N, CA and C of each residue as an Amber inpcrd file, in Angstrom:
protein
   177
-160.7280000 -33.6730000  -0.7190000-159.4910000 -33.0970000  -1.4400000
-158.2060000 -33.7020000  -1.4470000-157.4570000 -34.3510000  -2.8340000
-156.4130000 -34.4890000  -2.8100000-155.0400000 -33.9590000  -2.6100000
-155.0870000 -32.3950000  -2.9400000-153.9490000 -31.4080000  -2.3880000
-154.3980000 -30.5680000  -1.6440000-154.5020000 -30.8190000  -0.3020000
-155.4560000 -29.8260000   0.7040000-154.4470000 -28.4850000   0.5270000
-152.9240000 -28.4150000   0.9370000-152.0340000 -27.6610000   1.0050000
-152.3450000 -26.6440000  -0.2570000-152.0950000 -27.2990000  -1.4110000
-152.1120000 -26.3430000  -2.6610000-153.5490000 -25.6800000  -2.4520000
-154.5860000 -26.1810000  -2.3730000-155.9380000 -25.9030000  -2.2680000
-155.9450000 -24.3850000  -1.0400000-155.2860000 -24.5000000  -0.0590000
-155.1670000 -23.3520000   1.1070000-154.4710000 -22.2420000   0.5570000
-153.4070000 -22.6980000  -0.4770000-151.8700000 -21.7550000  -1.2050000
-153.2350000 -20.9350000  -1.8920000-153.9120000 -21.3430000  -2.7570000
-154.9830000 -20.8380000  -3.7910000-155.4220000 -19.4330000  -3.0790000
-156.4000000 -20.0870000  -2.1000000-157.1880000 -19.2360000  -1.5410000
-156.2070000 -18.4200000  -0.6710000-155.5120000 -18.6100000  -0.1950000
-154.5180000 -17.0580000   0.7390000-154.1330000 -15.9230000  -0.9430000
-153.8780000 -16.8300000  -1.1630000-153.4200000 -15.8470000  -3.0670000
-154.6510000 -15.1360000  -3.6950000-155.7570000 -15.8700000  -3.4730000
-156.8290000 -15.2100000  -3.8390000-157.2140000 -14.0820000  -3.2860000
-157.5740000 -14.0680000  -2.2010000-157.8720000 -13.2240000  -0.7890000
-156.7520000 -12.1350000  -0.6400000-155.0820000 -12.3530000  -0.7910000
-153.9910000 -11.2570000  -1.1720000-154.4040000 -10.3800000  -2.2890000
-154.5560000 -11.0720000  -3.0450000-154.9750000 -10.2490000  -4.8520000
-155.7820000  -9.4250000  -4.6090000-157.1960000 -10.0990000  -4.0030000
-158.4560000  -9.1640000  -4.0360000-158.7260000  -7.8940000  -3.3550000
-157.7360000  -8.5700000  -1.9150000-157.0470000  -7.3340000  -1.0730000
-156.7370000  -6.2160000  -1.8680000-155.9460000  -6.1580000  -2.8150000
-154.8130000  -5.3240000  -3.0130000-155.4350000  -3.6760000  -4.2740000
-157.4200000  -4.2780000  -3.9890000-157.8970000  -3.1460000  -4.7920000
-158.2570000  -1.7940000  -4.4550000-158.2650000  -0.5970000  -5.0100000
-158.4090000   0.6310000  -4.6580000-157.5930000   1.7130000  -4.7740000
-158.0870000   2.5330000  -4.7720000-157.0040000   3.8510000  -5.0620000
-155.8170000   3.9430000  -4.6390000-155.4260000   3.6060000  -3.4190000
-154.2140000   3.7100000  -2.8990000-154.2200000   4.6240000  -1.8710000
-153.1680000   5.0340000  -0.7920000-152.7140000   5.8790000  -0.0290000
-152.4410000   7.5670000  -1.0160000-152.8970000   8.4610000  -0.4040000
-152.7100000   9.7410000  -1.0380000-151.3370000   9.8270000  -1.0470000
-150.4210000  10.4630000  -2.4620000-148.6880000  10.3800000  -2.0900000
-148.3990000   9.2030000  -2.3320000-148.5370000   8.0270000  -2.7030000
-148.3630000   6.7090000  -2.2660000-147.2610000   6.9750000  -4.2530000
-148.1710000   7.4060000  -4.9030000-147.2090000   7.0770000  -6.4910000
-146.7670000   8.8540000  -7.0250000-145.2740000   9.1980000  -7.0140000
-144.4900000  10.1460000  -7.6820000-145.6850000  10.5160000  -8.8370000
-145.4900000  12.1230000  -8.8260000-146.0570000  12.7680000  -9.6080000
-145.3480000  12.6900000 -11.1590000-146.2800000  12.5450000 -12.3840000
-145.8760000  12.2800000 -13.1920000-145.1840000  13.1830000 -13.6990000
-143.7990000  12.3910000 -14.8780000-142.8430000  13.7610000 -15.3040000
-143.3430000  14.1810000 -16.0720000-144.6360000  14.4040000 -16.7780000
-144.9020000  15.1490000 -17.8240000-145.6870000  15.7750000 -17.4910000
-146.3990000  15.9760000 -16.0370000-146.8930000  16.9920000 -15.1600000
-146.3130000  17.9220000 -15.0670000-146.8730000  19.1400000 -15.3060000
-146.5120000  20.4230000 -15.2150000-146.7890000  20.8550000 -13.2610000
-146.0460000  21.4340000 -12.4900000-146.1510000  21.4810000 -11.3790000
-146.0520000  22.9510000 -11.1880000-146.6430000  23.3970000  -9.7810000
-146.8340000  24.8140000  -9.3050000-145.1730000  25.0320000  -9.0220000
-144.4790000  23.8430000  -8.5390000-143.1800000  24.2840000  -7.7830000
-142.2810000  23.9990000  -8.8700000-142.2930000  23.8100000  -9.9790000
-141.4050000  23.1010000 -10.9120000-140.7100000  24.6680000 -11.6940000
-139.1910000  24.4530000 -12.1310000-138.8170000  25.4540000 -12.3870000
-138.8890000  25.7840000 -13.8380000-138.9740000  27.0730000 -14.2560000
-138.9580000  27.0410000 -15.9560000-137.7860000  26.8530000 -16.3750000
-137.1490000  26.0330000 -17.9330000-136.0390000  26.4300000 -18.3000000
-135.1660000  27.9980000 -18.1130000-135.6220000  28.7880000 -18.5920000
-134.7440000  29.7370000 -18.2070000-134.3990000  29.8960000 -16.5650000
-134.7490000  29.5310000 -15.7860000-134.6700000  29.2680000 -14.4460000
-133.5580000  28.1890000 -14.0970000-133.7050000  27.0900000 -14.8310000
-132.8970000  26.1230000 -14.6730000-131.1430000  26.2430000 -15.8130000
-131.6340000  27.1700000 -16.5480000-130.3210000  27.4190000 -17.0930000
-129.1220000  28.6690000 -16.5170000-129.9670000  29.5600000 -15.8300000
-129.3300000  30.8530000 -14.8060000-128.8550000  29.9920000 -13.9070000
-129.9680000  29.3460000 -13.0540000-129.3270000  28.4820000 -11.8850000
-128.0470000  27.5800000 -12.3340000-127.6270000  26.7780000 -13.7120000
-126.3230000  26.6600000 -13.6080000-125.3630000  27.3510000 -14.5180000
-125.4740000  28.4990000 -14.8190000-124.6870000  29.6160000 -15.1240000
-123.8710000  30.2060000 -13.9040000-124.9540000  30.1490000 -12.8180000
-124.6130000  30.7540000 -11.5460000-123.8400000  29.8580000 -11.1240000
-123.9160000  28.7710000 -10.7200000-122.9630000  27.6290000 -10.6060000
-121.5430000  27.3840000 -11.0990000-121.5980000  27.4650000 -12.2710000
-120.3390000  27.3300000 -13.2040000-120.0320000  28.7410000 -12.8190000
-119.9130000  30.0260000 -12.4370000-119.3770000  30.3400000 -12.2750000
-118.8460000  30.8960000 -10.3800000-119.6180000  30.2290000 -10.1740000
-119.2450000  30.0880000  -8.9280000-118.2570000  29.3200000  -8.4140000
-118.1720000  28.4220000  -9.2980000-116.8530000  27.2040000  -8.9720000
-115.6620000  28.2290000  -9.3730000-115.5850000  29.0640000 -10.1480000
-114.4200000  29.6720000 -10.2270000-113.6940000  30.3560000  -9.2670000
-114.6480000  30.7320000  -8.4720000-113.9850000  31.4130000  -6.9100000
-113.1560000  30.8730000  -6.3530000
């Protein structure tokens, strides 16, 4: 081989990239912004919390 260092680098890169297959760890990615969650507040609850916070700042 004319360039053994480049060949070794290519092999290592190929091994690294093939080692990244799989589903990943649970909780590795945050839930989608568009996914409805049980713990998510409704729009009415968010508005109520904003109004309460604005009322408490005046005191």
